Phi, psi and omega in degrees: 000143183291150180276134177273127183255148178282165178300324179298315181295319178296318178297319180294323178296320178295320178297318178300318180295320179297321179295339183265003179289142177286162178302325179295318179292321177296318179297317180297319178298317180295316178300314180298317180298313181292322177298316180297317179296313180299317179294321178296319178296319179297314180297320178300314181294315181295338179273358174127357178293155183273162177298323179299314178298321179296318178298317179298318178296316182293329179293348178287345184250146183233157172060224184298322180298317179298317181295319178296320178294317180298317180297315180295321178298310181298317181298315180294321178295318179296319178298332184285348179290124182237153182304124177085358182265072183297324180295317179294321177302316180298319179295318181295315179298320179302315182289313183298318179282322181294325179260001182051050181285336179228161177296140186294337185302312186274343185296310180298321180295315180295319179297316178298318179296318180292317179298320177296318178298317178300317181296316178300313181297315181301319179295314180294321180294316180297321178298314180295320178299319178296319178298314181295318180296319178298315179296319181294319178296325177297316178296314180296323179297320178297330177275005180065037174245118183202182177070222185287352177289342181251119175276274175221159183258130178257106183294343182288343186283319182271124184306321180296318180292320178299319180294327176297317178294322179294322178297321178296319186285332188305309180297328179290322177298318180297316178295321178297318178299321178296316180295319179297321178297318177297319181293322177297326183284341183295000000 
């Protein structure tokens, strides 16, 4: 029959195992912990926390640990930039520049490139939406539905139209991913 161990014995076994971790395993644990903290701080900020609160949280860490948290924070914020989300881009730029998470040199150029990409995408998307709306009104007109019976057409509802919008967005997403990769490297 198995031996029942006390909580103390179980804790001591875990301590023994920790003592036997290689330096590489300890480093990996530290990296994982800091990555998790940085990502958590980014999510907190994106959910509405202030830059001031973020600075206070980041000040809890020192030395190498602080740098690892900063890198993870910046990486997660950059990943959060999404096509057409100009407000989120502004929040990310505010944090990256406010906390000096990246060298200042590449940030304005990347921000300008992303803003230009967003404008291009918005224009292409609006053009496609107008085309889809015109086609939808034509179909509805053939069904003898017209006038005040039609408010506006939502292209996201019909799968074929949604796929057309997704096709329009794909090259812009790829370009955005390239810019984000460059920004991470800065």
